C-alpha positions in Angstrom: -68.8 79.8 46.1 -69.6 80.8 42.3 -68.4 77.5 41.2 -70.1 75.3 43.8 -73.1 77.5 42.8 -72.5 76.9 38.9 -72.0 72.8 39.5 -75.2 72.7 41.9 -77.3 74.7 38.7 -75.4 72.7 35.9 -78.3 69.5 36.2 -81.0 71.8 36.3 -79.5 74.1 33.1 -79.3 70.3 31.2 -83.1 69.6 32.6 -84.5 72.5 31.0 -82.5 71.8 27.8 -82.8 68.4 27.1 -86.7 68.6 25.9 -85.4 71.1 23.2 -82.7 67.8 22.7 -85.3 65.7 22.1 -87.7 67.9 19.9 -84.8 68.8 17.6 -83.7 65.1 17.0 -87.3 63.9 16.3 -88.1 66.6 14.0 -84.3 66.2 11.9 -84.8 62.9 11.9 -81.5 61.5 12.3 -79.4 60.4 15.4 -77.4 63.5 16.9 -74.8 63.8 19.8 -75.4 64.6 22.9 -72.6 67.3 22.7 -73.7 68.8 19.8 -77.4 68.7 21.1 -76.6 70.1 24.1 -74.9 73.0 21.9 -77.8 73.7 19.5 -80.1 73.8 22.6 -77.9 76.5 24.3 -77.7 78.5 20.9 -81.7 78.4 20.5 -82.5 79.6 24.3 -80.2 82.4 23.9 -81.7 83.4 20.7 -84.9 83.2 22.2 -83.7 85.6 25.3 -82.6 88.2 22.6 -85.8 88.1 20.5 -87.7 88.2 24.6 -85.4 91.4 25.4 -86.1 93.3 22.1 -90.1 93.3 23.0 -91.4 95.5 25.1 -91.9 95.2 28.8 -94.9 96.1 29.2 -96.2 93.8 26.5 -94.1 90.8 28.1 -95.8 91.7 31.5 -99.4 91.3 30.3 -100.8 87.9 30.9 -102.3 87.4 27.2 -99.6 88.7 25.5 -96.8 86.8 27.0 -99.1 83.9 26.7 -99.7 84.5 23.1 -95.8 84.9 22.6 -95.0 81.8 24.5 -95.1 79.9 21.3 -92.9 82.3 18.7 -90.4 82.5 21.7 -90.5 78.9 22.3 -90.6 78.5 18.3 -87.3 80.9 17.6 -85.1 78.6 20.1 -86.6 75.5 18.7 -85.6 77.3 15.1 -81.8 78.4 15.9 -81.5 74.9 17.4 -82.2 73.6 14.6 -80.2 75.6 12.0 -77.2 75.2 14.2 -77.7 71.8 13.8 -78.1 72.0 10.0 -75.0 74.3 9.7 -73.2 71.8 11.8 -74.1 68.8 9.7 -73.0 70.5 6.5 -69.7 71.8 8.2 -69.0 68.4 9.9 -71.2 65.5 9.6 -72.6 63.5 12.0 -70.0 60.7 13.6 -67.2 62.7 12.2 -64.7 62.6 15.4 -61.1 64.0 15.4 -59.6 60.9 14.1 -61.9 61.0 11.5 -61.8 65.0 10.7 -58.0 64.5 10.4 -58.4 61.9 7.9 -61.0 64.3 5.9 -58.2 67.0 6.1 -55.7 64.7 5.0 -58.0 63.3 2.1 -58.3 67.0 1.3 -54.8 68.0 0.8 -54.3 64.9 -1.3 -57.0 65.9 -3.5 -55.5 69.2 -4.1 -52.6 67.7 -4.7 -54.0 65.5 -7.4 -56.2 68.0 -8.8 -52.8 70.4 -9.2 -50.9 67.2 -10.7 -54.1 66.9 -13.1 -54.5 70.8 -14.1 -50.3 70.4 -14.7 -50.6 68.2 -17.4 -54.1 69.8 -19.0 -56.6 67.4 -17.6 -58.3 69.6 -15.7 -61.4 70.2 -17.8 -61.9 66.7 -17.9 -62.5 66.5 -14.0 -65.5 69.3 -14.6 -67.0 67.0 -17.3 -65.7 68.7 -20.4 -64.2 67.1 -23.2 -63.3 68.2 -26.4 -65.3 66.7 -29.4 -63.7 65.6 -32.1 -59.9 65.6 -31.5 -57.6 64.7 -34.1 -55.7 61.3 -33.6 -52.2 63.4 -33.1 -54.5 65.4 -30.0 -55.5 61.8 -28.8 -52.0 60.6 -28.8 -51.3 63.8 -26.6 -54.2 63.4 -24.6 -53.0 59.7 -24.0 -49.4 60.6 -23.0 -50.6 63.7 -20.9 -52.8 61.1 -18.5 -50.1 58.4 -19.1 -47.9 61.1 -16.8 -50.6 62.7 -14.8 -50.8 58.4 -13.3 -47.1 58.2 -12.7 -46.8 61.3 -10.8 -50.1 60.2 -9.1 -48.6 57.1 -7.2 -49.6 53.7 -6.7 -53.0 53.7 -7.2 -53.1 56.0 -10.1 -50.3 53.5 -11.9 -52.7 50.8 -10.6 -55.4 52.1 -11.8 -53.8 52.9 -15.5 -52.9 49.5 -15.6 -56.1 48.1 -15.2 -57.4 50.8 -17.9 -54.6 49.9 -20.6 -56.5 46.4 -20.7 -60.1 47.8 -21.2 -60.0 47.7 -25.0 -63.9 48.0 -24.7 -63.6 51.4 -23.0 -60.7 53.1 -24.1 -59.3 53.7 -27.3 -56.5 52.1 -28.9 -54.0 54.9 -28.2 -54.6 55.3 -24.8 -54.7 51.1 -23.9 -51.5 51.3 -26.1 -50.0 54.6 -23.8 -51.0 53.2 -20.5 -49.6 49.7 -21.0 -46.6 51.6 -20.8 -47.2 52.4 -16.7 -43.8 51.0 -15.0 -44.1 49.7 -11.3 -41.0 49.6 -10.3 -39.7 52.0 -7.5 -37.2 53.0 -5.3 -37.0 50.4 -2.3 -38.6 51.5 0.8 -36.4 52.6 3.6 -35.1 49.5 5.4 -35.6 50.8 9.2 -39.0 51.1 8.2 -39.2 47.6 6.6 -37.7 46.1 9.7 -40.1 47.6 11.9 -43.1 46.5 9.8 -41.6 43.3 10.2 -41.2 43.3 13.5 -44.5 44.2 14.6 -46.2 41.6 12.1 -44.3 38.5 13.0 -43.9 39.5 16.7 -39.9 39.8 16.4 -37.0 41.3 14.5 -35.9 39.6 11.0 -32.9 38.1 12.8 -34.8 36.5 15.3 -37.8 34.8 13.1 -35.4 33.7 10.7 -32.1 31.6 10.4 -30.9 34.2 7.5 -32.9 37.0 6.4 -31.2 39.3 3.7 -31.8 43.4 3.7 -31.1 44.0 0.3 -34.5 43.3 -1.9 -34.5 40.8 -5.0 -37.6 43.1 -5.9 -39.3 46.7 -5.0 -42.7 47.1 -6.4 -45.0 49.7 -5.4 -46.9 48.2 -3.8 -44.4 45.4 -2.2 -41.0 44.4 -2.0 -39.4 41.0 -2.0 -36.6 39.6 0.3 -34.9 36.5 0.2 -34.5 34.2 3.5 -33.6 31.0 5.2 -36.0 29.4 7.9 -34.7 27.8 11.1 -35.8 24.2 9.4 -33.2 25.5 6.2 -36.0 26.0 4.2 -35.1 28.8 1.5 -37.8 31.2 1.5 -39.1 34.4 -0.1 -40.4 37.0 1.8 -43.2 39.6 0.5 -43.6 42.9 2.7 -45.7 45.5 1.9 -44.2 48.8 1.5 -45.0 51.0 4.9 -48.0 53.3 4.7 -49.3 52.0 1.2 -52.1 50.8 2.4 -53.2 54.3 4.1 -52.8 56.0 0.9 -54.0 54.0 -1.2 -57.4 54.0 1.1 -56.8 57.7 0.8 -57.0 57.7 -3.1 -59.5 55.4 -3.5 -62.2 57.6 -1.1 -60.5 60.8 -3.8 -61.3 58.5 -6.9 -64.7 57.3 -6.0 -65.8 61.0 -5.8 -64.1 61.8 -9.0 -65.8 59.6 -10.3 -69.3 60.2 -9.0 -68.6 63.6 -9.6 -68.0 62.8 -14.2 -70.7 60.8 -13.8 -72.9 63.2 -12.7 -71.6 66.2 -15.3 -70.7 64.2 -18.3 -72.4 61.8 -20.8 -68.6 60.2 -21.9 -68.8 58.9 -17.7 -72.5 57.5 -17.4 -71.0 55.7 -20.9 -68.4 54.2 -19.6 -69.9 53.5 -16.2 -66.9 55.0 -14.2 -68.5 54.4 -10.9 -68.7 50.7 -11.5 -65.5 50.8 -13.0 -63.9 52.8 -9.7 -65.8 50.5 -7.3 -64.3 47.2 -9.4 -60.9 48.6 -9.1 -61.5 49.7 -5.5 -62.0 46.0 -4.6 -59.6 44.8 -6.6 -56.9 47.2 -5.1 -57.9 46.2 -1.7 -57.4 42.5 -2.3 -53.9 43.1 -3.5 -52.9 44.7 -0.1 -54.2 42.1 1.8 -52.0 39.3 1.8 -53.9 36.5 3.6 -55.8 37.1 0.2 -53.0 36.3 -1.8 -52.0 33.2 0.5 -56.0 31.6 -0.6 -55.4 32.6 -4.1 -52.3 30.6 -4.3 -53.8 27.6 -2.2 -57.4 27.8 -4.9 -55.5 27.9 -7.9 -53.0 25.4 -7.0 -56.1 23.1 -6.6 -56.9 23.7 -9.9 -53.4 24.0 -11.4 -51.7 22.6 -14.2 -48.8 19.7 -13.1 -46.4 22.0 -16.1 -46.3 25.0 -13.7 -44.9 25.2 -10.6 -46.5 27.7 -7.7 -45.1 28.8 -4.6 -45.7 27.0 -1.3 -47.4 29.2 1.6 -45.9 29.2 5.6 -49.1 30.4 6.9 -47.4 30.6 10.5 -45.3 33.1 9.6 -47.8 35.2 7.2 -50.1 37.8 7.8 -52.2 40.4 6.0 -48.8 42.7 5.1 -46.2 40.0 5.4 -46.3 36.6 3.2 -43.5 33.9 3.6 -43.3 31.3 0.7 -41.2 28.8 -0.6 -38.6 29.7 -3.1 -39.3 28.2 -6.4 -35.4 27.2 -7.4 -34.6 28.6 -11.4 -34.1 32.3 -13.0 -36.2 34.8 -13.9 -38.0 33.7 -17.8 -36.7 37.5 -19.0 -33.2 36.3 -18.8 -33.5 32.2 -19.3 -35.6 32.4 -22.7 -32.3 33.7 -25.4 -30.9 30.7 -24.0 -33.8 28.0 -24.6 -34.1 26.4 -28.2 -37.0 27.0 -30.5 -38.6 23.5 -29.8 -38.1 24.2 -26.0 -39.8 27.6 -26.3 -42.9 26.5 -27.9 -43.6 23.8 -25.4 -43.4 26.4 -22.5 -45.9 28.8 -24.3 -48.2 26.2 -25.0 -47.7 25.2 -21.2 -48.7 28.7 -20.2 -51.4 29.6 -22.5 -53.4 26.3 -21.3 -52.5 26.4 -17.9 -54.0 29.9 -17.9 -57.2 29.0 -19.9 -57.8 25.8 -17.6 -57.6 28.1 -14.6 -60.4 30.1 -16.7 -62.3 28.0 -18.1 -62.3 24.8 -15.3 -61.3 26.0 -12.3 -62.9 29.6 -12.2 -59.8 31.0 -10.7 -57.1 32.4 -12.3 -54.3 34.6 -12.3 -55.0 37.8 -13.4 -51.4 39.2 -14.5 -49.3 36.8 -16.3 -46.9 39.1 -17.3 -42.8 37.8 -17.8 -41.8 39.3 -14.5 -44.1 36.9 -12.7 -42.9 33.9 -14.6 -39.7 31.7 -13.9 -38.0 28.7 -15.5 -37.7 26.4 -13.1 -34.3 24.2 -12.7 -36.5 21.2 -13.7 -37.8 22.8 -16.8 -40.9 23.5 -15.9 -42.2 27.4 -15.5 -42.9 28.9 -12.3 -45.9 31.2 -11.6 -45.3 34.4 -8.9 -47.3 36.9 -7.4 -50.7 36.0 -7.0 -52.1 39.6 -5.7 -54.2 39.9 -8.8 -56.3 37.0 -9.3 -59.7 36.9 -11.2 -62.9 34.5 -10.3 -65.6 33.8 -12.7 -68.8 31.4 -11.9 -70.1 28.8 -13.6 -72.7 31.0 -15.8 -69.8 33.2 -17.3 -67.5 30.1 -17.6 -70.3 28.4 -20.0 -70.7 31.8 -21.6 -67.0 31.8 -22.5 -66.4 28.5 -23.8 -69.9 29.0 -26.2 -68.1 31.9 -27.2 -64.8 30.2 -28.0 -67.1 27.8 -29.8 -68.9 30.2 -32.0 -65.7 31.7 -32.9 -63.9 28.2 -33.8 -66.8 27.3 -35.7 -67.4 31.4 -37.7 -71.2 31.3 -36.0 -72.4 34.5 -36.0 -75.4 33.7 -34.4 -73.8 31.7 -31.7 -71.2 34.0 -31.2 -74.4 36.8 -30.2 -75.7 34.3 -27.6 -72.3 33.7 -26.3 -71.5 37.5 -26.0 -74.6 38.1 -24.2 -74.1 35.3 -22.0 -70.7 37.3 -20.5 -72.1 40.8 -20.7 -74.7 43.1 -18.7 -77.3 44.7 -20.9 -77.3 48.4 -20.3 -80.8 48.8 -22.3 -82.7 47.5 -25.2 -80.6 46.1 -27.5 -81.2 45.1 -31.5 -79.9 41.5 -31.3 -80.5 41.1 -35.4 -77.6 44.3 -36.1 -75.7 42.9 -33.2 -75.7 39.7 -35.1 -74.9 41.1 -38.3 -72.2 43.2 -36.6 -70.3 39.6 -35.2 -71.1 38.2 -38.9 -68.6 41.0 -40.4 -66.4 40.3 -37.7 -66.1 36.9 -38.6 -66.1 37.1 -42.1 -63.0 39.6 -41.5 -61.3 37.6 -39.9 -62.2 34.1 -40.8 -62.4 34.7 -44.9 -60.2 32.7 -47.1 -56.7 33.3 -46.6 -57.1 34.9 -43.4 -55.5 33.5 -40.0 -57.3 34.8 -37.2 -55.4 36.5 -34.5 -55.5 38.9 -31.9 -57.0 41.8 -33.7 -59.8 39.4 -33.3 -60.5 40.0 -30.0 -59.9 43.7 -30.3 -62.5 43.8 -32.8 -65.2 42.5 -30.3 -64.4 45.2 -27.8 -65.3 47.8 -30.5 -68.4 45.7 -31.2 -69.1 45.6 -27.4 -68.4 49.4 -27.5 -70.7 50.0 -29.8 -73.7 48.7 -28.5 -73.1 50.0 -24.8 -72.9 46.5 -23.9 -71.0 46.5 -20.0 -68.3 44.0 -19.4 -68.7 42.9 -15.9 -65.4 43.1 -14.0 -64.6 39.5 -13.9 -64.9 39.0 -17.7 -62.8 42.2 -18.1 -60.1 40.5 -16.0 -60.2 37.7 -18.2 -59.5 39.8 -20.8 -56.9 41.5 -19.3 -55.3 38.2 -18.4 -55.2 37.0 -22.0 -54.3 40.0 -23.3 -50.9 40.2 -20.5 -50.4 36.9 -21.6 -50.4 37.2 -25.2 -47.4 39.9 -24.7 -45.6 37.3 -22.7 -46.2 34.5 -25.1 -44.7 36.8 -28.1 -41.8 37.3 -26.0 -41.4 34.0 -25.4 -42.3 32.5 -28.5 -43.0 35.2 -31.5 -44.4 32.7 -33.9 -47.1 31.4 -31.1 -50.5 31.3 -32.4 -52.9 32.3 -29.4 -56.3 31.9 -31.4 -55.4 28.6 -32.5 -54.1 27.0 -29.5 -57.2 28.4 -27.6 -59.7 27.4 -30.5 -58.3 23.9 -30.3 -58.4 23.8 -26.2 -62.0 24.9 -26.2 -63.0 21.9 -28.7 -60.9 19.6 -26.5 -62.9 20.5 -23.3 -66.4 20.4 -25.4 -65.2 17.1 -26.3 -64.4 15.8 -23.0 -67.9 16.8 -22.2 -69.8 14.7 -24.9 -67.6 11.3 -24.0 -70.6 8.6 -22.9 -69.4 8.9 -19.0 -69.3 13.2 -19.2 -72.8 13.0 -20.4 -74.2 10.4 -18.1 -72.6 12.2 -15.0 -74.2 15.7 -16.6 -77.6 14.0 -17.2 -77.9 12.4 -13.8 -76.8 16.3 -12.0 -80.1 17.8 -14.2 -82.1 15.0 -13.6 -81.3 15.4 -10.0 -82.1 19.2 -9.9 -85.3 19.1 -11.8 -86.7 16.2 -9.9 -88.4 18.3 -6.8 -90.0 20.7 -9.9 -91.3 17.7 -11.5 -93.0 16.5 -8.5 -95.0 19.8 -7.8 -95.9 20.3 -11.3 -99.0 17.3 -11.2 -100.2 19.1 -7.7 -100.0 22.9 -9.8 -101.7 21.7 -12.6 -104.9 20.3 -10.6 -104.8 23.3 -8.7 -105.2 25.8 -12.0 -107.6 22.9 -13.4 -110.2 23.0 -10.3 -109.5 27.0 -9.8 -110.2 27.6 -13.8 -113.3 25.0 -13.3 -114.8 27.1 -10.7 -114.4 30.4 -11.6 -111.9 31.3 -9.3 -108.5 31.9 -11.7 -107.5 35.1 -11.5 -104.2 37.2 -12.1 -102.8 39.8 -9.8 -100.7 42.7 -10.8 -98.6 44.1 -7.7 -97.5 47.9 -8.3 -94.8 49.1 -6.6 -93.8 45.3 -5.1 -90.1 46.5 -4.8 -89.5 47.9 -1.6 -87.2 50.5 -2.8 -89.8 51.6 -5.3 -92.1 52.3 -2.4 -89.5 54.0 -0.4 -89.2 56.3 -3.3 -92.4 57.5 -3.6 -93.1 57.7 0.1 -90.5 60.2 0.4 -91.3 62.2 -2.6 -94.9 62.3 -1.0 -93.5 63.1 2.3 -91.4 65.9 0.9 -94.6 67.2 -1.1 -96.7 67.7 1.9 -93.9 69.4 3.8 -93.7 71.8 0.8 -97.3 71.8 0.8 -97.7 72.8 4.8 -94.4 75.1 4.8 -96.0 77.3 2.1 -99.4 77.3 3.3 -98.7 78.2 6.8 -96.2 80.7 5.5 -98.4 82.4 3.2 -101.2 82.3 6.4 -98.3 84.0 8.5 -97.9 86.8 6.0 -101.9 87.8 5.5 -102.0 87.7 9.2 -99.0 89.5 10.1 -100.1 92.5 7.3 -103.7 92.7 8.5 -104.5 94.9 10.8 -107.9 92.8 11.9 -108.4 90.8 15.0 -108.8 92.0 18.6 -106.3 93.6 20.4 -104.4 91.8 23.5 -102.1 94.7 24.0 -101.4 98.1 22.4 -99.2 97.1 19.8 -100.0 93.6 19.5 -103.4 92.0 17.7 -104.6 88.3 18.1 -104.3 87.6 14.2 -100.5 88.9 14.3 -99.8 86.5 17.4 -101.2 83.7 15.2 -99.2 85.1 12.4 -96.1 84.9 14.5 -97.0 81.3 15.5 -97.5 80.1 11.9 -94.5 82.3 10.6 -92.3 80.3 13.2 -94.3 76.7 12.0 -93.8 77.6 8.5 -89.8 78.2 9.2 -89.3 74.8 11.3 -91.4 72.7 8.2 -89.2 74.2 5.8 -86.0 74.0 7.5 -87.1 69.8 7.9 -87.6 69.9 4.3 -84.4 71.3 3.4 -82.5 69.1 5.9 -84.1 66.1 4.3 -83.4 67.0 1.2 -79.6 67.9 2.2 -79.4 64.3 3.8 -80.5 62.5 0.7 -78.6 64.3 -1.6 -75.4 63.4 0.8 -76.2 59.8 0.6 -73.6 57.9 -1.4 -75.2 56.7 -4.8 -76.1 52.9 -6.0 -72.7 52.4 -7.5 -70.8 54.1 -4.6 -72.0 51.6 -2.0 
């Protein structure tokens, strides 16, 4: 009977609580789940009931006094409900279900593990934004070694991050770049049973059912994927690239931690703001997400093949057997370049080196899609004498503007022109503030004189010096351009191993001159002129009408110039938010002061023996002040909890 009575009164109970739920949602200005809101309302009425029991019974039975205390009691319930929601929001932000809560706990454990690794290697103080100024060179080397060891112990995501940082000579001193360049991406193979289970899930059947032959021993094992030898039912030899089980989940967890650490460092440390660590973390996260999606790698192979060189072979993707975790490609017939290069004659090695560099420069300057990691392990010597390029998980993309800027940069280097070098550099970097272009030109002129002087042959130290100029002038290198320099730095090491005497700078200069020469041929000039005129034609057609309107307005005295303040909606939102918060603070402070004055005073007509009308007004104003203050606190809390601009 009691259970039946409880079920019958439950709708009435919810009906009484729902106005408080709706009011709480309205005041806080955020969406609140029904279960959380009902719990808050129940807590509010429970608190209000406890407060009502504290008043004398005679006071509550007095009609005027009870009516005067109605608002404070209801306001107390409302205030208690808001406090409940505020604490719940801080502990478990809206939208965190059990699954996401488990994910947060997992990230917290991983964050604790990473923190222990950092402290173990002496890096804890840098996570809090502190650093030791004026470190001696020996201390720099020790710190670089500690960073490398910590990244290696951190796992796949941090190894990849270190490999990326090793190519950013514009951000890190040479000792750090050299030390991080030693990071290795070779790990023990994943368990065979886990790999077979992943293949069965992705391909809809076991490897023995899908392929005519499947070798369970991997050809290569890295931190992201493993490669296996197989044969299709048609008899074609293929390789199967399989993502390591669990690596995507670990990478996503580590990326979330990296973004939090980057945001914290940028808030606390000048060096992090100078380097733009949040943007660096975002760029790295995007690149790693692409590397973990094999469908993107399949598209990358197709894009590079469309603009590739005939002297370099690429695998063909079998799209019907490929997924986002499995990639099936034709097997290139040949041997790894690292094992085959020593048996080649010098002339053949020089030819292969030139083919590789020209292929990469053609991808960068012409196609705009290029292989960003051409290290020796990703190269093969094919049976027909060509080079074969493997592993397209890391690919860079350049728009036409950046490609034009790089071409102008190379041409200015070839001419030894500081002004042209400055213009080309400013086309491919992001300005973070005002730049003294004259001083920049002088610095670039000194760089040119140092490397192009009499008796000097420019080498890759020229690009190292260019990175130093970029860092000194606080120029920001966008991620696509950084990927170009990373690819060039990687291919330089590959070319040095293939042909130690190969002149990378001279060959790059020759390539740039050839491309400009091709653009200056009569046929190319005609096509360029036609394209530019076609683009300008709509503008040229509108110019006479606009000039006529401006002339008429000037003649009639109607010509005016309008300047609109806060034309950007984001600026208006910021100002509106500040005004809103200021008004809330003013109203809360004013009502709080009035409540204090009324409650501490002894004037006013008496409603009951222990209660005056001024005190009733004081209680009401006190509740209103508390509500306004809590609303302001909640607004500030929600704003500070939003991701920063660079983290969105």
